[in-house]
N, C-alpha and C positions, 0 to 999 in steps of 0.2 A: 841398317834398315830394307826395307826387304819393300819395293814396291807392286804394284796392283798395274797392271796393263787390262785397259777397257774398246774394243772396237764398236763406231755406230753410222748409221745409215742413216740416209735425208737424198732429199733429193738436189740440196744446192751443201757447198763446206762452212754454210754459214749456218743453217736449219740446224747442221749437226753439231754440229759448237753450240747450239745454246740448246737442244737436247741431253749435252753433256755434262752441260751447268745445273742445269735441270732435275739429273740422274745425279751424280755427283754433288749436288747442294754447294758447290765450289766457282766461282769466277775465275773466266779464261787466263785469267795472270793469272792464276795460283792451280792450270792443270800447263802439261809437259805436253802438244799436240804436235802429228804430225801426221802431212796431210796422205795419205792413201791414194786414195781415186778420190778425181774432180770432177765426175759423173758428168765427162763428157756424152754428146748423142755416138750412136752408134753408125751403122751404114746409113750414108741419105737420110743421115737425120731418122729413121723415125721410132725408134725407142731411143728415149737418156737412159741410160745407166744413173745409179742412185751412188749419190761421192760418198765418200769413206773414210773417216778419220783415225788413230789412234790416237788414248787419251792413255799418260801417263799418273798420276799419283802416287803423292806421299800420304800414309797412314800417319793424322796428328798424334802424335808422341803424347805415352800416359802417363799419369805421374810418377812413375816410381823410373821411367823415361828419363822428366825430368832431373832426376831426384840425379840417377845415375851421372847425369852428364852435368851437373854438380859438380858429385865429388869424381868425374872423370878431368874436369875444368880446373879441384884445386890439386890433384899430386903435381907431383914433380916429370918431366916428358919422360929423365930417365928412372924413372920410380916401378920397386920393383913386382910391386903387386894392385900394378896399374889394367884396369880389363884391355887386354888384349883382341876381343875380338870387340866392343864394342871400340876400339879402337881402328880394329881395320873397317867396319862401316862409315866413322865416320868420317875417309879418307876420303876425300876430295869431296867435300861437303861443307857448309857455308849453317848457319841458322842465329834465328834473331831468338832471343831472352830481353827482357826491363830495356829494350832500344838499346843493348846493344849486343855488335856483332861476332859472333864467333865463329870458326872455320881450319880447316884443318886442308891444305890444300898445296899439289905440291905440279915439279913441271911434265908433269905428266898428268896430276888431273887435279886439274880449276874446279871450283869452283863458284859458278855465273851471276853474279848480281842482275836484277831485276828493276827499273827502278818508272812507281810509277809520276805522273806530272807534275807533283803537288812534294815532291821528296829530289832533292840534290843529293851531289856523293864530292868530298876530294876525297883521291888515294894518292897516298905518298904527296901529298901538297899542293895534288892537282885538279881540278876538278873536271870528270868525267861524266862520259855520256848517258842514256840513259842502258843504258847495257854494258857490262864493265866482268871482267878476270879474276880472279887470286890467286894470288899466290905465298905463299908462306912466308911474311915481312913487312907482308905489306899493312900497310892504315891507313884503315878509313875512316871518316867522318861525315855524317845525314846532318841535311839542316831541311826540314820541314816547314814551304812555307801553300798556311789554307788562305787567302782574302775572303775575308772578311765578305758576307752579303750584305747590297749594298739594300735602304727600306724603300720602296713603293710603297708612293699612294696619289689618289686619283680625285679631279672634286666632276660630279657629274649633275646633269638638271635634268627631271621630265620628263616631261614633252608635255604638262600645261600647265611648263617653265613656275610651278606655285613651289617643287620642294628640289634641294639640295644633298646631295647624298656623297659621303665622304669614307669612301675604302682604300683600307691601310695597310700595307704587307711589311709587318715591321725587317729589321736587317737582323745580321748576327754575328757575333762574330766567335772563331773555332776553336776550341784549343787541342790537340793535335800532337796524336809521339803514338813510335814507329810498334805494329804487332808483331804477335809475338809468331815465332816460324821457328814448323819444322826443318829438326834438317835437310837439307835437301842438293841434289847435286846443283840443280839451276831454285834459285825463289827468287820464286818473284816477291816482292816487296809491298806492303799495304798498309794501312793509316786508320788509326783508328781514331776516331772522331771529337766532339763534347760540345755541343750548338750551348751558347748563351743569345736567347736573347739581345738586340740594341735595335730598339728606334730612334730614330734619327731626327723626327719630323718633326713641330713645332707647331704651335696658335702661329707665333708669328707669321710662320710658310702659307698656315694655310688661309688668314686673316688677307698674305699677299696676294695668294691667288683671289680671294671672296672678291679684293679691291679691280684687282686686272680683269675681269668681270664685268665688275660695274653691277656688284650683290651690295645692296645698303642694309635692307632689311628682311630683321625676324632672325638675325641672325645668333644661335644657341652655343654662347662659349661654353660652357659647359658638355653635351654634347664633343666638342674640337680637342677638349682636352684632357676626354676620354678617349681621343681614341689616340694621342700623342700622349697616353701611356698604353696603350697594346699594346702585349707580350705576344695576340699571335694574331689573327689577319680579322679582320674586323671592319662594321661597315655601317656607317651612322647615319643618321639626317641632324645634317647643319646647319640650316634653312627652311623656312617655313615661310613662304606666300601666304595671306589672309585673302580668299573668297570672297569676293558681296554674298551678303543675304540680301533677298529681295523681295519687299514689302509683300505682305499678304492681302490678295483681296479682295475685298468688302464681299462682305454676302449676305445673307436669311438667316438669324437665333430661329429656327420655327421652336413655340412650342408645347405642338404636336405632330405626329409624325400627320402629313398628311397623303401617305400617297399608299393604294390602292394594296393590301397584300395576302399569303396565302397565312391562314391560322391554322394553326396545329390544332391537330384532329382530335374527337371530346371520345371519352368513354362514359358508354352512358348506361344508367341501374346494375339497367339486365343483362352488361359485361362487352355491348356491343358496340360498335362506331357508327358516331352520326355525319355521313359524310356528306349527306347537308350542309349544316355547318363550320363549314370551312376556307370564310372568307371575308375580309373584313372590310367596306368600303364608308371609307369616312366623311363624320361630318361636326357641319359643329353647328354651336347655338349664336346667338344674337347677341353682343358683348363683347366675346370671346376674342380675347389678346391673343393672334397666331404668330405674334411673334417681331420679333425688333432687330431692324439694321445692325450690322456694323460694319464700320468706318476703316478703310483698307489701309496701310500700314507705312509708314515712308522706308523705310530697310537699313541698313544700315551698310556700308562703301568699304569694300575690301585693300585691301594694297599688296604689288606685285613687291615677288624677290628682286627688284628697282625700279623699290621709292617712288613707283607709278600709281594713283589712284585708279582705283577700282570702281565704276560707279558704284551703287546699286540702282534698281527696278523698287519706282514704287507703284503700291499696289491700286487695282482698274476699281471703284468705286463702284456699283452696284450698282441698277435700276430701275427699279417696279414701276408697274405700272399697270394698279388700283381698278379692276375692272367690278364690274357690277354686282356687289352684296362688302366691300371690302375699302377700308378706310384705311390712309396715310397719315399719321400725323408727324408734318414738319420737322415741328419739331421736342419733341418726344425717338422721334425719330419708331415710332411702331405701326406695327397695322393692327387694325382688329372689325371683324368679322359686323357686317352692318345687316347682316338677315340672318335665317338660320338655314341652316343647305347643306351641300353637297360643296368641299375646298375644288379647285380646277387650279393647276401654277401646269407653268410651261417658266420653261428657262434656255432658254440658247445662251451660252458662252454668260454676260455679264445682265445681260436682259433678263429680271421675271415678271412672268405677266402673271394676275393671281385677283378671282375670280371665285363667287360664291351661286353655284345652282342652287335652286331656287329646288330642285325635281334633278330624280334619278329614274335617267328613261332605262329600262333594261330591254336590249333589240333583240326579239326573239324572243321564245320560252325559254322560263324561269326552267332546269331541270339538274339533276344533282349537280352532276360536271362544274357548275354556277358557283353552286353555295346560294344558304338562305339569303334573305336580305333584307337588315334593318338600316333606318335611313332615317334622320331628323332632317325632315321637311316630305316636299309631295316625289309619289314611284308611280311610275308607268310601267309599266309592263309593254310592248311592243310585241305580243302571241301568248301562251296559256302560261302558268304556272300547274305548272304538272305535279305526278303522285305522291305527297308526303312533304313539299316546300315550304319555307312561311318569309308570308310578306310583315313586317312593320313597318309599320311610319307614323310619325309624329306630324300629320297633314293629313292630308289625301290619297290614299290610292284607284288607281286605273285600270285594270288589263281588260285590252284589245280582245278576246280571246275565249279560253271557260276556264272554267278552272277545278281541276279537281282532284277530289282527296286534299285539299291543302286546308292553311291557316293561313287567311287574311284578318289581320287587325290594323286598325285605325282612327287616328285622334279626331279626324277627318270624317270623310265621306269614303266609304268603295263600293268604286262603281265595276261592274265585271260583265262586258257586254254579252259573250254569249252563255254557256246551263254553268251553272255552279252543280254539280257531285259532289254530294258525301263531304264535303266543305263548311270548315270553319267560317265564318266573315265577322268582324265585331268594327262596330262604329262607332264613333263620338263616343269613346272613356274619354277622360279624362285627362290632358294633355300632361301635369305634371308627372302624371299616376307611369302615363306609357312615357317618356323621357327616362324615367326611371327605368327601366323594364327594357331598353335598346341600347342601355351603357352601360346597365350591368355586365 
Protein backbone atom coordinates (compact mmCIF):
# COMPACT_ATOMS: atom_id res chain seq x y z
CA UNK A 1 0.00 0.00 0.00
CA UNK A 2 1.25 3.48 -0.85
CA UNK A 3 2.24 5.64 2.10
CA UNK A 4 1.69 9.38 2.23
CA UNK A 5 4.42 11.79 3.36
CA UNK A 6 3.75 15.29 4.77
CA UNK A 7 6.13 17.97 6.06
CA UNK A 8 5.14 20.42 8.81
CA UNK A 9 6.88 23.51 10.23
CA UNK A 10 6.23 25.39 13.48
CA UNK A 11 8.03 27.26 16.24
CA UNK A 12 8.64 24.03 18.17
CA UNK A 13 8.53 20.32 17.47
CA UNK A 14 5.52 19.97 19.79
CA UNK A 15 3.55 22.61 17.88
CA UNK A 16 4.46 20.99 14.57
CA UNK A 17 3.10 17.66 15.84
CA UNK A 18 -0.11 19.38 17.02
CA UNK A 19 -0.52 20.90 13.56
CA UNK A 20 0.00 17.50 11.95
CA UNK A 21 -2.62 15.90 14.21
CA UNK A 22 -5.11 18.67 13.41
CA UNK A 23 -4.48 18.57 9.65
CA UNK A 24 -4.44 14.79 9.25
CA UNK A 25 -7.14 14.22 11.90
CA UNK A 26 -5.11 11.47 13.53
CA UNK A 27 -3.39 11.16 16.88
CA UNK A 28 0.39 11.21 17.07
CA UNK A 29 0.27 7.53 18.04
CA UNK A 30 -1.04 6.75 14.53
CA UNK A 31 1.65 8.77 12.74
CA UNK A 32 5.26 7.97 11.84
CA UNK A 33 7.10 11.15 12.81
CA UNK A 34 10.68 12.04 11.82
CA UNK A 35 12.21 15.21 13.27
CA UNK A 36 14.10 17.01 10.48
CA UNK A 37 14.97 20.20 12.40
CA UNK A 38 14.41 21.03 16.08
CA UNK A 39 14.36 24.76 15.40
CA UNK A 40 17.67 25.69 17.05
CA UNK A 41 18.62 29.38 17.39
CA UNK A 42 20.86 30.76 14.65
CA UNK A 43 24.11 32.69 15.12
CA UNK A 44 24.12 34.61 18.44
CA UNK A 45 20.45 33.66 18.87
CA UNK A 46 19.21 36.61 16.83
CA UNK A 47 16.82 34.46 14.83
CA UNK A 48 15.32 31.11 15.60
CA UNK A 49 14.81 28.64 12.77
CA UNK A 50 11.48 26.84 12.65
CA UNK A 51 11.17 23.24 13.75
CA UNK A 52 10.46 20.83 10.90
CA UNK A 53 9.01 17.30 10.99
CA UNK A 54 8.14 14.73 8.35
CA UNK A 55 5.01 12.67 8.93
CA UNK A 56 4.28 9.41 7.16
CA UNK A 57 0.74 8.04 7.11
CA UNK A 58 -0.83 4.92 5.75
CA UNK A 59 -4.21 5.51 4.09
CA UNK A 60 -7.18 3.66 5.51
CA UNK A 61 -8.04 0.65 3.35
CA UNK A 62 -11.33 0.63 1.52
CA UNK A 63 -13.89 -2.12 1.98
CA UNK A 64 -12.43 -3.74 -1.16
CA UNK A 65 -9.01 -3.87 0.48
CA UNK A 66 -10.51 -5.44 3.58
CA UNK A 67 -12.28 -8.00 1.43
CA UNK A 68 -9.03 -8.62 -0.41
CA UNK A 69 -7.22 -9.15 2.91
CA UNK A 70 -9.86 -11.65 4.00
CA UNK A 71 -9.51 -13.55 0.72
CA UNK A 72 -5.73 -13.39 0.99
CA UNK A 73 -5.79 -14.91 4.47
CA UNK A 74 -8.17 -17.68 3.42
CA UNK A 75 -5.85 -18.85 0.62
CA UNK A 76 -3.00 -21.24 1.51
CA UNK A 77 0.44 -19.66 1.33
CA UNK A 78 1.39 -21.88 -1.61
CA UNK A 79 -1.87 -21.40 -3.53
CA UNK A 80 -1.29 -20.70 -7.20
CA UNK A 81 -4.01 -18.06 -7.40
CA UNK A 82 -2.84 -16.05 -4.38
CA UNK A 83 -2.55 -12.30 -5.11
CA UNK A 84 1.20 -11.82 -5.57
CA UNK A 85 0.91 -8.02 -5.85
CA UNK A 86 -0.94 -7.84 -2.55
CA UNK A 87 1.54 -10.27 -1.02
CA UNK A 88 4.43 -7.96 -1.91
CA UNK A 89 2.61 -4.96 -0.38
CA UNK A 90 1.88 -6.86 2.84
CA UNK A 91 5.44 -8.04 3.31
CA UNK A 92 6.86 -6.55 6.51
CA UNK A 93 3.49 -5.19 7.68
CA UNK A 94 0.97 -6.00 10.39
CA UNK A 95 -2.70 -5.19 10.69
CA UNK A 96 -5.56 -5.57 13.14
CA UNK A 97 -9.07 -6.68 12.34
CA UNK A 98 -11.83 -7.60 14.79
CA UNK A 99 -9.31 -7.73 17.63
CA UNK A 100 -7.02 -10.19 15.83
CA UNK A 101 -3.43 -9.37 14.87
CA UNK A 102 -2.18 -10.40 11.42
CA UNK A 103 1.34 -9.84 10.14
CA UNK A 104 3.79 -10.79 7.41
CA UNK A 105 7.28 -10.56 8.87
CA UNK A 106 10.69 -12.05 8.14
CA UNK A 107 14.28 -11.45 9.17
CA UNK A 108 14.70 -8.53 6.78
CA UNK A 109 11.30 -6.91 7.23
CA UNK A 110 9.81 -6.96 10.69
CA UNK A 111 6.64 -4.96 11.43
CA UNK A 112 6.76 -3.10 14.73
CA UNK A 113 3.89 -2.99 17.21
CA UNK A 114 3.41 0.03 19.54
CA UNK A 115 1.16 -0.52 22.57
CA UNK A 116 -0.81 2.14 24.49
CA UNK A 117 -0.85 2.24 28.30
CA UNK A 118 -4.11 0.29 28.52
CA UNK A 119 -2.80 -2.66 26.49
CA UNK A 120 -0.19 -5.27 27.39
CA UNK A 121 0.92 -8.16 25.21
CA UNK A 122 2.59 -11.55 25.61
CA UNK A 123 4.73 -12.71 22.70
CA UNK A 124 5.55 -16.39 22.65
CA UNK A 125 4.46 -16.63 26.28
CA UNK A 126 6.53 -13.69 27.55
CA UNK A 127 5.35 -10.16 28.27
CA UNK A 128 6.64 -7.59 25.82
CA UNK A 129 7.51 -3.96 26.28
CA UNK A 130 5.47 -1.15 24.80
CA UNK A 131 7.23 -1.68 21.47
CA UNK A 132 7.94 -5.04 19.89
CA UNK A 133 8.84 -6.36 16.44
CA UNK A 134 7.20 -9.37 14.82
CA UNK A 135 8.57 -12.20 12.74
CA UNK A 136 6.92 -15.12 11.11
CA UNK A 137 6.05 -17.76 13.72
CA UNK A 138 5.54 -15.32 16.58
CA UNK A 139 2.43 -15.79 18.71
CA UNK A 140 1.01 -12.72 20.43
CA UNK A 141 -1.87 -12.25 22.87
CA UNK A 142 -3.36 -8.92 23.96
CA UNK A 143 -4.66 -7.99 27.41
CA UNK A 144 -6.70 -4.79 27.91
CA UNK A 145 -6.99 -3.13 31.30
CA UNK A 146 -9.10 0.03 31.48
CA UNK A 147 -9.67 0.88 35.15
CA UNK A 148 -13.15 2.06 36.14
CA UNK A 149 -13.70 5.73 36.94
CA UNK A 150 -14.64 6.27 40.56
CA UNK A 151 -17.72 8.29 41.54
CA UNK A 152 -16.81 11.76 42.83
CA UNK A 153 -19.13 13.71 45.12
CA UNK A 154 -19.07 16.61 47.56
CA UNK A 155 -21.39 18.32 50.06
CA UNK A 156 -21.29 22.10 50.56
CA UNK A 157 -23.11 24.67 52.70
CA UNK A 158 -23.94 28.20 51.50
CA UNK A 159 -22.60 31.35 53.19
CA UNK A 160 -25.85 31.93 55.09
CA UNK A 161 -25.68 28.39 56.53
CA UNK A 162 -29.18 27.70 55.24
CA UNK A 163 -28.77 25.53 52.13
CA UNK A 164 -26.84 22.26 51.68
CA UNK A 165 -26.07 21.07 48.14
CA UNK A 166 -24.74 17.75 46.92
CA UNK A 167 -22.74 17.50 43.70
CA UNK A 168 -22.21 14.04 42.25
CA UNK A 169 -20.19 12.97 39.21
CA UNK A 170 -21.05 9.31 38.55
CA UNK A 171 -18.21 6.93 37.81
CA UNK A 172 -18.16 4.42 34.97
CA UNK A 173 -16.78 1.08 33.89
CA UNK A 174 -15.53 0.52 30.37
CA UNK A 175 -15.87 -2.23 27.80
CA UNK A 176 -12.80 -2.02 25.57
CA UNK A 177 -11.67 -3.71 22.37
CA UNK A 178 -8.65 -3.49 20.08
CA UNK A 179 -9.45 -1.12 17.22
CA UNK A 180 -8.92 -2.14 13.60
CA UNK A 181 -5.71 -0.92 11.96
CA UNK A 182 -4.73 -1.10 8.27
CA UNK A 183 -1.57 -2.88 7.18
CA UNK A 184 1.50 -0.85 8.16
CA UNK A 185 5.13 -1.34 9.05
CA UNK A 186 4.58 0.64 12.25
CA UNK A 187 1.28 -0.30 13.91
CA UNK A 188 0.12 1.96 16.73
CA UNK A 189 -2.44 -0.06 18.63
CA UNK A 190 -5.48 1.84 19.90
CA UNK A 191 -8.62 0.77 21.69
CA UNK A 192 -12.29 1.59 21.36
CA UNK A 193 -14.19 2.05 24.62
CA UNK A 194 -17.84 1.91 25.56
CA UNK A 195 -18.67 3.69 28.81
CA UNK A 196 -21.36 2.46 31.20
CA UNK A 197 -22.29 4.83 34.07
CA UNK A 198 -21.66 3.47 37.54
CA UNK A 199 -22.94 5.63 40.40
CA UNK A 200 -21.35 4.23 43.55
CA UNK A 201 -22.81 6.87 45.88
CA UNK A 202 -25.27 5.57 48.50
CA UNK A 203 -27.79 7.31 50.73
CA UNK A 204 -25.84 6.03 53.73
CA UNK A 205 -22.69 7.79 52.45
CA UNK A 206 -24.51 11.12 52.27
CA UNK A 207 -26.29 10.75 55.61
CA UNK A 208 -23.00 9.85 57.30
CA UNK A 209 -21.42 12.99 55.84
CA UNK A 210 -24.31 15.15 57.07
CA UNK A 211 -23.91 13.61 60.52
CA UNK A 212 -20.20 14.44 60.52
CA UNK A 213 -21.12 18.03 59.59
CA UNK A 214 -23.69 18.02 62.45
CA UNK A 215 -26.51 18.88 60.05
CA UNK A 216 -29.77 17.62 61.50
CA UNK A 217 -32.57 19.87 60.23
CA UNK A 218 -34.38 20.02 56.89
CA UNK A 219 -32.78 16.94 55.33
CA UNK A 220 -34.41 15.99 51.99
CA UNK A 221 -34.14 12.24 51.58
CA UNK A 222 -35.89 12.24 48.19
CA UNK A 223 -33.25 14.60 46.80
CA UNK A 224 -30.47 12.41 48.21
CA UNK A 225 -32.03 9.37 46.58
CA UNK A 226 -32.24 11.26 43.28
CA UNK A 227 -28.53 12.10 43.41
CA UNK A 228 -27.61 8.49 44.21
CA UNK A 229 -29.35 7.25 41.05
CA UNK A 230 -28.04 9.95 38.70
CA UNK A 231 -26.26 8.75 35.57
CA UNK A 232 -24.74 12.16 34.75
CA UNK A 233 -23.26 14.96 36.82
CA UNK A 234 -25.91 16.55 39.00
CA UNK A 235 -26.23 19.10 41.80
CA UNK A 236 -29.22 18.92 44.16
CA UNK A 237 -30.35 20.65 47.34
CA UNK A 238 -30.36 18.02 50.08
CA UNK A 239 -31.11 20.12 53.17
CA UNK A 240 -32.50 23.56 53.95
CA UNK A 241 -32.84 25.55 57.12
CA UNK A 242 -35.80 27.76 57.94
CA UNK A 243 -35.24 31.49 58.26
CA UNK A 244 -37.23 33.29 60.97
CA UNK A 245 -40.26 35.28 59.84
CA UNK A 246 -40.06 38.50 61.80
CA UNK A 247 -43.27 40.03 63.07
CA UNK A 248 -44.87 42.95 61.24
CA UNK A 249 -44.83 46.37 62.86
CA UNK A 250 -48.06 47.93 64.01
CA UNK A 251 -49.61 50.54 61.71
CA UNK A 252 -52.67 52.69 61.12
CA UNK A 253 -55.12 51.44 58.54
CA UNK A 254 -56.50 54.74 57.21
CA UNK A 255 -59.94 54.91 55.64
CA UNK A 256 -59.04 57.93 53.46
CA UNK A 257 -55.94 59.35 51.82
CA UNK A 258 -54.63 62.09 54.10
CA UNK A 259 -51.89 63.28 51.75
CA UNK A 260 -52.06 66.26 49.41
CA UNK A 261 -51.75 64.88 45.89
CA UNK A 262 -51.53 65.94 42.27
CA UNK A 263 -54.73 65.33 40.32
CA UNK A 264 -55.01 64.33 36.69
CA UNK A 265 -55.73 67.37 34.56
CA UNK A 266 -59.32 67.42 33.33
CA UNK A 267 -60.43 68.39 29.85
CA UNK A 268 -63.12 71.07 29.70
CA UNK A 269 -66.12 70.85 27.32
CA UNK A 270 -64.40 73.16 24.84
CA UNK A 271 -61.42 70.78 24.61
CA UNK A 272 -58.99 72.86 26.65
CA UNK A 273 -57.25 71.61 29.80
CA UNK A 274 -58.03 73.13 33.20
CA UNK A 275 -54.61 73.38 34.83
CA UNK A 276 -55.98 75.21 37.86
CA UNK A 277 -57.95 72.25 39.18
CA UNK A 278 -54.80 70.13 39.67
CA UNK A 279 -54.28 69.79 43.45
CA UNK A 280 -56.38 67.74 45.89
CA UNK A 281 -56.12 69.01 49.46
CA UNK A 282 -57.57 66.47 51.89
CA UNK A 283 -60.32 67.62 54.21
CA UNK A 284 -62.54 65.74 56.64
CA UNK A 285 -65.84 66.28 58.39
CA UNK A 286 -66.57 66.00 62.07
CA UNK A 287 -67.33 62.43 63.15
CA UNK A 288 -65.46 60.74 60.28
CA UNK A 289 -63.51 57.61 61.29
CA UNK A 290 -60.03 58.32 59.97
CA UNK A 291 -58.63 54.86 60.56
CA UNK A 292 -57.90 52.09 63.03
CA UNK A 293 -54.75 50.81 64.72
CA UNK A 294 -53.38 47.45 63.53
CA UNK A 295 -51.47 45.67 66.29
CA UNK A 296 -47.98 44.23 65.62
CA UNK A 297 -47.55 40.49 65.06
CA UNK A 298 -45.27 38.15 67.00
CA UNK A 299 -43.44 36.50 64.08
CA UNK A 300 -42.39 32.88 63.65
CA UNK A 301 -39.10 31.35 64.79
CA UNK A 302 -36.82 29.62 62.29
CA UNK A 303 -34.32 26.80 62.59
CA UNK A 304 -30.74 26.44 61.38
CA UNK A 305 -29.33 23.41 59.59
CA UNK A 306 -27.73 22.46 62.89
CA UNK A 307 -31.02 22.40 64.82
CA UNK A 308 -30.57 25.78 66.48
CA UNK A 309 -33.66 27.94 67.01
CA UNK A 310 -33.46 31.25 65.13
CA UNK A 311 -35.47 33.75 67.15
CA UNK A 312 -37.98 35.89 65.28
CA UNK A 313 -38.34 39.56 66.16
CA UNK A 314 -41.71 40.78 67.40
CA UNK A 315 -43.13 43.71 65.46
CA UNK A 316 -42.98 47.17 67.04
CA UNK A 317 -46.25 48.79 68.16
CA UNK A 318 -47.44 52.05 66.63
CA UNK A 319 -47.70 55.00 69.02
CA UNK A 320 -50.47 57.48 68.10
CA UNK A 321 -50.46 60.98 69.55
CA UNK A 322 -53.95 62.42 69.01
CA UNK A 323 -53.72 66.18 68.57
CA UNK A 324 -56.33 68.90 68.10
CA UNK A 325 -59.52 67.65 66.51
CA UNK A 326 -58.64 63.95 66.82
CA UNK A 327 -60.04 61.38 69.25
CA UNK A 328 -58.48 57.95 69.88
CA UNK A 329 -60.67 55.19 71.30
CA UNK A 330 -58.28 52.97 73.27
CA UNK A 331 -60.81 50.16 73.43
CA UNK A 332 -61.77 49.91 69.76
CA UNK A 333 -58.45 51.34 68.53
CA UNK A 334 -60.29 53.68 66.15
CA UNK A 335 -59.28 57.26 65.31
CA UNK A 336 -62.08 59.79 64.72
CA UNK A 337 -62.16 63.46 63.64
CA UNK A 338 -63.87 65.57 66.34
CA UNK A 339 -63.92 68.70 64.13
CA UNK A 340 -64.03 69.43 60.41
CA UNK A 341 -60.88 70.62 58.71
CA UNK A 342 -57.64 69.58 57.14
CA UNK A 343 -55.89 66.48 58.57
CA UNK A 344 -52.23 66.94 59.46
CA UNK A 345 -50.14 63.77 59.67
CA UNK A 346 -46.51 63.46 60.75
CA UNK A 347 -44.79 60.11 61.24
CA UNK A 348 -41.30 59.37 62.54
CA UNK A 349 -40.63 55.66 62.72
CA UNK A 350 -43.42 54.13 64.81
CA UNK A 351 -44.57 57.45 66.27
CA UNK A 352 -47.55 59.11 64.54
CA UNK A 353 -48.86 62.59 65.32
CA UNK A 354 -52.30 63.34 63.90
CA UNK A 355 -54.42 66.46 64.23
CA UNK A 356 -57.16 68.36 62.37
CA UNK A 357 -56.48 71.93 61.32
CA UNK A 358 -59.76 73.90 61.18
CA UNK A 359 -58.16 76.37 58.80
CA UNK A 360 -56.24 75.91 55.53
CA UNK A 361 -53.56 78.58 55.19
CA UNK A 362 -52.05 79.23 51.74
CA UNK A 363 -48.82 81.19 52.03
CA UNK A 364 -48.50 83.64 49.11
CA UNK A 365 -50.58 84.36 46.01
CA UNK A 366 -52.91 81.63 44.74
CA UNK A 367 -51.97 81.14 41.10
CA UNK A 368 -52.08 78.62 38.28
CA UNK A 369 -49.23 76.49 39.60
CA UNK A 370 -50.98 76.04 42.98
CA UNK A 371 -54.32 74.84 41.67
CA UNK A 372 -57.82 75.65 42.93
CA UNK A 373 -58.69 75.20 46.60
CA UNK A 374 -61.70 73.27 47.88
CA UNK A 375 -61.69 72.75 51.65
CA UNK A 376 -64.01 71.63 54.43
CA UNK A 377 -63.25 74.41 56.88
CA UNK A 378 -61.83 77.95 56.81
CA UNK A 379 -59.39 79.12 54.12
CA UNK A 380 -56.85 81.91 54.56
CA UNK A 381 -54.88 83.23 51.57
CA UNK A 382 -51.74 85.16 52.65
CA UNK A 383 -51.68 87.07 49.36
CA UNK A 384 -53.96 87.55 46.33
CA UNK A 385 -56.22 85.22 44.38
CA UNK A 386 -55.08 85.62 40.80
CA UNK A 387 -56.86 85.49 37.46
CA UNK A 388 -59.22 82.54 36.98
CA UNK A 389 -58.51 80.79 40.30
CA UNK A 390 -61.24 79.31 42.53
CA UNK A 391 -61.54 79.06 46.32
CA UNK A 392 -64.46 77.10 47.83
CA UNK A 393 -64.80 76.62 51.59
CA UNK A 394 -67.29 75.13 54.05
CA UNK A 395 -66.48 77.94 56.45
CA UNK A 396 -64.98 81.41 55.99
CA UNK A 397 -62.61 82.73 53.31
CA UNK A 398 -60.11 85.44 54.15
CA UNK A 399 -57.91 86.95 51.40
CA UNK A 400 -55.15 89.23 52.69
CA UNK A 401 -54.62 91.08 49.37
CA UNK A 402 -56.67 91.27 46.13
CA UNK A 403 -59.11 89.16 44.16
CA UNK A 404 -58.56 89.48 40.40
CA UNK A 405 -61.10 87.80 38.09
CA UNK A 406 -61.44 84.94 40.57
CA UNK A 407 -64.26 82.88 42.07
CA UNK A 408 -64.68 82.82 45.88
CA UNK A 409 -67.49 80.83 47.50
CA UNK A 410 -67.94 80.24 51.24
CA UNK A 411 -70.66 78.83 53.44
CA UNK A 412 -69.60 81.46 55.97
CA UNK A 413 -68.14 84.87 55.22
CA UNK A 414 -65.83 86.08 52.44
CA UNK A 415 -63.30 88.79 53.35
CA UNK A 416 -60.95 90.44 50.84
CA UNK A 417 -58.63 93.04 52.36
CA UNK A 418 -57.58 94.55 49.02
CA UNK A 419 -59.43 95.34 45.82
CA UNK A 420 -61.88 93.05 44.06
CA UNK A 421 -61.67 93.17 40.24
CA UNK A 422 -64.16 91.31 38.04
CA UNK A 423 -64.53 88.51 40.60
CA UNK A 424 -67.47 86.44 41.81
CA UNK A 425 -67.86 86.33 45.60
CA UNK A 426 -70.54 84.18 47.22
CA UNK A 427 -71.06 84.04 51.01
CA UNK A 428 -73.57 82.46 53.36
CA UNK A 429 -74.70 79.57 51.13
CA UNK A 430 -76.12 76.40 52.67
CA UNK A 431 -73.35 74.41 54.37
CA UNK A 432 -74.92 71.09 53.41
CA UNK A 433 -75.16 72.09 49.77
CA UNK A 434 -71.65 73.52 49.85
CA UNK A 435 -70.18 70.32 51.32
CA UNK A 436 -71.85 68.37 48.56
CA UNK A 437 -70.34 70.69 45.97
CA UNK A 438 -66.83 70.36 47.39
CA UNK A 439 -66.93 66.58 47.77
CA UNK A 440 -68.18 65.83 44.28
